[in-house]
Rosetta silent file (secondary structure, phi, psi, omega in degrees, C-alpha in Angstrom):
SEQUENCE: MKKLILIRHAKSSWDAPLIDKDRPLSKRGINDAHLVAANIEHYLPDSYIVWCSTAQRTKNTAYIFAETLSIPQDTIIFKDELYTFDEIALEKAIKACDNQYDNLILFGHNDAITNFVNTFGNIVVDNVPTTGFVYITFQENEWKNIQKGTTEKLLFPRDLKKYDSPLTSKPIY
SCORE:     score description
SCORE:     0.000 S_00000001
   1 L     0.000  138.588  176.982  -77.143  -79.358   25.091 S_00000001
   2 E  -115.065  142.179  179.525  -80.935  -79.647   25.066 S_00000001
   3 E  -123.406  131.941 -177.177  -83.275  -77.464   23.012 S_00000001
   4 E  -125.430  128.130  172.708  -86.930  -76.957   23.881 S_00000001
   5 E  -114.886  121.283  177.184  -89.591  -75.320   21.755 S_00000001
   6 E  -107.914  130.954  177.703  -92.850  -74.578   23.526 S_00000001
   7 E  -128.230  118.743  176.176  -95.917  -73.635   21.494 S_00000001
   8 E   -77.038  140.871  179.802  -99.120  -72.625   23.204 S_00000001
   9 L   -54.717  155.419  178.260 -102.221  -73.838   21.394 S_00000001
  10 L   -71.715  167.901 -178.570 -103.961  -71.377   19.094 S_00000001
  11 L   -56.579  129.685 -178.282 -107.064  -69.419   20.119 S_00000001
  12 E   -98.307  164.817 -179.613 -109.943  -71.771   20.780 S_00000001
  13 L   -96.824  140.077  175.557 -113.634  -71.382   20.117 S_00000001
  14 L  -110.457   13.204 -173.516 -116.213  -71.068   22.863 S_00000001
  15 L   -67.076  -35.528 -177.275 -119.154  -71.192   20.410 S_00000001
  16 L  -103.446  148.087  179.559 -120.320  -74.727   21.190 S_00000001
  17 L   -79.362   77.290 -177.459 -121.176  -76.054   24.655 S_00000001
  18 L  -112.192  158.944  172.765 -118.294  -78.523   24.848 S_00000001
  19 L   -68.890  156.448 -173.631 -116.119  -79.685   27.700 S_00000001
  20 H   -51.281  -44.700 -174.905 -112.803  -77.821   27.844 S_00000001
  21 H   -65.131  -22.214 -175.465 -110.749  -80.647   26.361 S_00000001
  22 H   -97.814    0.712 -176.669 -112.981  -80.854   23.270 S_00000001
  23 L   -68.081  132.928  178.575 -112.976  -77.179   22.235 S_00000001
  24 L   -85.979 -177.938  175.956 -111.789  -76.628   18.629 S_00000001
  25 E   -80.492  149.719  172.460 -109.853  -73.682   17.241 S_00000001
  26 L   -83.186  170.123  177.792 -111.539  -70.410   16.363 S_00000001
  27 H   -60.012  -43.470  177.215 -111.078  -68.851   12.927 S_00000001
  28 H   -60.341  -41.049  178.955 -108.542  -66.429   14.433 S_00000001
  29 H   -60.937  -43.784  178.396 -106.734  -69.377   16.013 S_00000001
  30 H   -61.428  -46.742 -179.792 -106.470  -71.183   12.696 S_00000001
  31 H   -62.861  -44.300  179.839 -105.147  -68.043   10.984 S_00000001
  32 H   -64.526  -38.690  179.267 -102.631  -67.342   13.765 S_00000001
  33 H   -62.924  -43.289  177.086 -101.386  -70.945   13.738 S_00000001
  34 H   -63.113  -42.189 -178.254 -100.720  -70.727    9.991 S_00000001
  35 H   -62.372  -50.454 -178.674  -99.020  -67.347   10.441 S_00000001
  36 H   -67.973  -44.962 -179.476  -96.646  -68.424   13.211 S_00000001
  37 H   -57.340  -36.751 -178.978  -95.916  -71.829   11.667 S_00000001
  38 L   -71.927   -8.875 -175.065  -94.931  -70.126    8.407 S_00000001
  39 L  -119.832   15.047 -177.033  -92.353  -68.015   10.253 S_00000001
  40 L  -119.322   -3.574 -172.840  -90.476  -70.476   12.475 S_00000001
  41 H   -52.916  -40.547 -177.087  -88.854  -72.961   10.120 S_00000001
  42 H   -73.278   -6.303  174.676  -85.379  -71.424   10.471 S_00000001
  43 H   -93.787  -12.105 -176.451  -85.592  -71.855   14.276 S_00000001
  44 L   -78.557  136.915  174.447  -86.232  -75.589   14.090 S_00000001
  45 L   -69.471  167.861 -178.624  -83.344  -77.969   14.732 S_00000001
  46 L   -64.136  -36.164  178.947  -82.527  -80.603   12.112 S_00000001
  47 L  -135.508  151.635 -176.528  -84.084  -83.391   14.167 S_00000001
  48 L  -168.330  165.709  172.429  -86.599  -83.361   17.005 S_00000001
  49 E  -112.996  145.887 -177.872  -89.403  -85.156   18.754 S_00000001
  50 E  -118.014  124.165  175.869  -92.883  -83.607   18.879 S_00000001
  51 E  -115.401  150.515 -177.522  -95.182  -83.915   21.886 S_00000001
  52 E  -148.279  140.922  171.669  -98.716  -82.609   22.139 S_00000001
  53 E   -60.727  157.798 -179.965 -101.466  -82.367   24.726 S_00000001
  54 L   -87.973    3.580  175.800 -104.539  -84.488   24.029 S_00000001
  55 L   -69.671  144.324 -176.167 -106.885  -81.454   24.031 S_00000001
  56 H   -58.738  -43.878 -177.850 -108.573  -80.903   20.666 S_00000001
  57 H   -64.061  -32.154  179.534 -107.371  -77.292   20.291 S_00000001
  58 H   -76.030  -41.195  175.383 -103.799  -78.368   20.915 S_00000001
  59 H   -59.180  -46.794 -179.536 -104.027  -81.255   18.447 S_00000001
  60 H   -60.207  -40.156  177.863 -105.463  -78.909   15.806 S_00000001
  61 H   -63.543  -46.909  179.909 -102.617  -76.456   16.391 S_00000001
  62 H   -60.832  -39.525 -179.885 -100.009  -79.224   16.105 S_00000001
  63 H   -64.569  -40.105  178.408 -101.594  -80.467   12.867 S_00000001
  64 H   -64.016  -45.779  178.134 -101.416  -76.982   11.311 S_00000001
  65 H   -62.249  -42.063 -179.828  -97.749  -76.648   12.286 S_00000001
  66 H   -61.092  -44.888 -179.997  -97.040  -80.159   11.024 S_00000001
  67 H   -62.902  -46.702 -177.498  -98.645  -79.434    7.661 S_00000001
  68 H   -66.042  -36.799 -173.899  -96.825  -76.124    7.251 S_00000001
  69 H  -100.657    8.882 -179.987  -93.444  -77.494    8.366 S_00000001
  70 L    57.065   42.772  174.055  -93.710  -80.898    6.630 S_00000001
  71 L   -94.798  121.559  179.207  -93.703  -82.824    9.898 S_00000001
  72 L   -58.817  125.873 -177.192  -95.359  -86.211    9.410 S_00000001
  73 H   -59.527  -31.129 -178.031  -98.522  -86.159   11.548 S_00000001
  74 H   -73.861   -3.347  176.344  -97.999  -89.760   12.593 S_00000001
  75 H   -93.863   -7.479  178.731  -94.774  -88.748   14.366 S_00000001
  76 E   -74.982  130.013  179.720  -96.591  -86.468   16.826 S_00000001
  77 E  -102.038  119.047 -179.498  -96.821  -88.091   20.257 S_00000001
  78 E   -93.511  128.650 -174.835  -99.994  -87.222   22.161 S_00000001
  79 E  -128.583  122.969  177.659  -99.634  -87.233   25.935 S_00000001
  80 H   -59.432  -34.584 -176.923 -102.454  -86.875   28.477 S_00000001
  81 H   -67.904  -12.349  176.782 -100.014  -85.471   31.044 S_00000001
  82 H   -86.147   -9.307  172.327  -99.500  -82.424   28.793 S_00000001
  83 L   -81.139   74.470 -177.194 -103.143  -81.460   29.234 S_00000001
  84 L  -142.749  151.271  177.160 -102.094  -79.413   32.232 S_00000001
  85 L  -111.846    5.863 -174.675 -102.159  -75.794   33.298 S_00000001
  86 L  -106.244  123.100 -176.822  -99.588  -76.417   36.041 S_00000001
  87 H   -66.870  -26.099  178.336  -95.917  -75.682   35.377 S_00000001
  88 H   -69.418  -41.200  175.866  -94.717  -78.307   37.862 S_00000001
  89 H   -65.690  -38.798  177.828  -96.566  -81.037   35.947 S_00000001
  90 H   -65.066  -45.224  177.118  -95.186  -79.626   32.692 S_00000001
  91 H   -57.292  -44.184 -179.859  -91.661  -79.573   34.134 S_00000001
  92 H   -60.458  -43.382  179.879  -92.038  -83.187   35.266 S_00000001
  93 H   -64.390  -45.832 -178.928  -93.114  -84.262   31.767 S_00000001
  94 H   -63.633  -43.217 -178.338  -90.251  -82.395   30.063 S_00000001
  95 H   -68.828  -13.174  177.082  -87.665  -83.723   32.498 S_00000001
  96 L   -90.141   -1.808  179.861  -88.863  -87.256   31.712 S_00000001
  97 L   -60.247  139.871  178.697  -87.966  -86.893   28.021 S_00000001
  98 L   -64.837  132.435 -176.472  -85.593  -89.600   26.792 S_00000001
  99 L   -67.587  -10.754  175.315  -82.055  -88.246   26.519 S_00000001
 100 L   -65.954  -19.000  178.766  -81.635  -89.719   23.049 S_00000001
 101 L  -100.767  118.046  177.634  -83.637  -86.666   21.934 S_00000001
 102 L   -88.525  -16.488 -173.706  -81.750  -83.382   22.195 S_00000001
 103 E  -130.295  123.568 -177.600  -84.602  -81.350   20.712 S_00000001
 104 E  -124.099  127.780  171.555  -88.204  -81.345   21.913 S_00000001
 105 E  -107.986  126.952 -173.712  -91.138  -79.441   20.400 S_00000001
 106 E  -129.978  126.395  175.561  -94.093  -79.347   22.774 S_00000001
 107 E  -101.302  120.715 -175.294  -97.645  -78.081   22.169 S_00000001
 108 E  -149.163 -152.235 -167.598  -99.375  -77.237   25.434 S_00000001
 109 L  -128.830  160.580  169.443 -101.382  -74.867   27.604 S_00000001
 110 L   -94.039  155.696    4.736 -101.188  -71.816   29.808 S_00000001
 111 L   -81.388   -4.581 -177.430 -100.533  -71.036   32.662 S_00000001
 112 H   -57.894  -45.490 -176.260  -98.083  -73.926   32.556 S_00000001
 113 H   -66.895  -50.394 -179.522  -96.159  -72.583   29.561 S_00000001
 114 H   -58.331  -45.903 -178.893  -95.810  -68.986   30.769 S_00000001
 115 H   -66.802  -37.233  176.390  -94.753  -70.074   34.248 S_00000001
 116 H   -63.679  -46.733 -179.865  -92.303  -72.650   32.861 S_00000001
 117 H   -59.106  -41.298 -179.171  -90.777  -70.045   30.530 S_00000001
 118 H   -72.636  -26.032  177.654  -90.368  -67.586   33.414 S_00000001
 119 H   -83.009  -42.887 -171.678  -88.768  -70.232   35.621 S_00000001
 120 H  -102.966  -15.805  176.686  -86.473  -71.875   33.069 S_00000001
 121 L   -95.010  174.883  179.782  -85.837  -69.107   30.540 S_00000001
 122 L  -109.180    9.687  174.345  -83.845  -65.941   31.039 S_00000001
 123 L  -123.609  126.233  179.628  -86.467  -63.511   29.723 S_00000001
 124 L   -85.452  133.027  176.612  -89.568  -62.838   31.809 S_00000001
 125 L  -122.313  140.790  177.929  -92.840  -62.623   29.889 S_00000001
 126 L   -64.921  -39.968 -175.641  -96.170  -61.467   31.281 S_00000001
 127 L  -162.672  130.311  169.417  -98.030  -64.011   29.208 S_00000001
 128 L   -84.906  111.336 -175.648  -97.266  -66.399   26.364 S_00000001
 129 L   -73.218  171.792  175.653 -100.334  -65.722   24.209 S_00000001
 130 L   -56.167  139.752 -176.167 -102.217  -68.260   22.163 S_00000001
 131 L    65.063   17.701  176.367  -99.995  -69.559   19.342 S_00000001
 132 L   -70.716  141.287 -178.117  -96.974  -68.170   21.179 S_00000001
 133 E  -117.232  125.614  179.156  -93.627  -69.745   20.238 S_00000001
 134 E  -132.124  129.865 -177.778  -90.782  -69.938   22.766 S_00000001
 135 E  -119.532  118.710 -178.405  -87.361  -71.459   22.087 S_00000001
 136 E  -124.724  135.494  173.867  -85.092  -72.195   25.070 S_00000001
 137 E  -109.676  147.058  179.654  -81.666  -73.860   25.089 S_00000001
 138 E  -125.362  140.655  179.774  -80.155  -75.625   28.075 S_00000001
 139 L   -75.526  -21.896 -177.251  -76.481  -76.403   28.661 S_00000001
 140 L   -65.796  153.258  179.584  -77.287  -79.676   30.433 S_00000001
 141 L   -98.359   -6.899  177.736  -76.943  -82.985   28.589 S_00000001
 142 L  -126.734  135.046 -179.153  -79.818  -84.719   30.367 S_00000001
 143 H   -57.517  -39.886 -176.047  -83.407  -83.521   30.415 S_00000001
 144 H   -64.096  -17.105 -177.514  -83.828  -84.434   34.074 S_00000001
 145 H  -102.839    3.052 -176.554  -81.038  -81.980   34.956 S_00000001
 146 L   -59.512  141.139  177.487  -82.209  -78.905   33.022 S_00000001
 147 L  -129.244 -136.389 -179.376  -82.015  -75.702   34.995 S_00000001
 148 L   -69.409  124.845  179.387  -81.951  -72.076   33.908 S_00000001
 149 L  -109.315 -171.418  178.761  -81.681  -71.912   30.137 S_00000001
 150 E  -111.366  123.176  176.223  -81.337  -69.205   27.535 S_00000001
 151 E   -77.493  108.228 -175.793  -84.470  -67.921   25.834 S_00000001
 152 E   -83.315  -34.515 -176.755  -83.327  -67.816   22.216 S_00000001
 153 E  -156.372  135.707  168.009  -86.570  -66.630   20.622 S_00000001
 154 E  -118.442  127.520  177.977  -90.034  -65.413   21.557 S_00000001
 155 E  -138.486  119.327 -178.084  -92.443  -65.122   18.639 S_00000001
 156 L  -119.090  154.228 -178.811  -96.082  -64.197   19.101 S_00000001
 157 H   -51.582  -39.731 -178.288  -98.797  -63.666   16.465 S_00000001
 158 H   -61.456  -26.671  179.010  -98.894  -59.925   17.197 S_00000001
 159 H   -68.907  -20.602 -174.412  -95.206  -59.715   16.212 S_00000001
 160 H  -104.340   -7.423 -178.727  -96.108  -60.883   12.714 S_00000001
 161 L   -94.241  140.481  177.170  -99.195  -58.775   12.052 S_00000001
 162 E   -95.425  141.458 -178.606  -98.965  -55.384   10.408 S_00000001
 163 E  -111.599  147.246 -175.733 -101.075  -52.575   11.774 S_00000001
 164 L   -75.245  -19.666 -178.917 -102.637  -49.774    9.798 S_00000001
 165 L  -161.017  146.580  177.116 -101.714  -47.089   12.331 S_00000001
 166 L   -66.872  -13.966 -178.783  -99.769  -46.824   15.556 S_00000001
 167 L   -90.129  -10.958  179.837 -102.949  -45.419   17.100 S_00000001
 168 L  -123.771  165.367  176.122 -105.080  -48.460   16.331 S_00000001
 169 L  -118.622   27.986  179.443 -104.725  -52.144   16.806 S_00000001
 170 L   -84.682  112.387 -178.610 -106.699  -53.115   13.737 S_00000001
 171 E   -70.516  148.059  171.601 -104.614  -55.617   11.757 S_00000001
 172 E  -106.464  127.207  179.095 -104.234  -55.418    8.009 S_00000001
 173 L  -108.731    0.000    0.000 -104.026  -58.825    6.341 S_00000001
């Protein structure tokens, strides 16, 4: 059995005129990353490998999760091929994972993540939002053979925020 955790990078900032790959996290992104990271520990397998896109916003998200979950930062593997918005490229990268690892945590980008989740999971989602967490299990024993899996958990920042009224969407922190 293979287990895959996909985490979309947190909300990025558009304040500075930077190329896409260099954009940092926004204040909301930082807060959301801390919020989600603090609520996923019981979903993590005992052992895993962590992969991350080389985009700055994705690295920053991975670092926040690593700090919160006591994952040594030097164990995160940064991969240029994960800086993709294409689910076929994402699928190719995941299917190339070494079979010695049964559990993969991957920090990446949309539309690749949403489309991958809808192809390989059993729950359709309109959009995996920034800092979205998706946990999928596969019955296959080799990454290259993964097919339709079971979506075990979807956790998005909005699921963790309390609202002051059902008529408003103003969060209370």
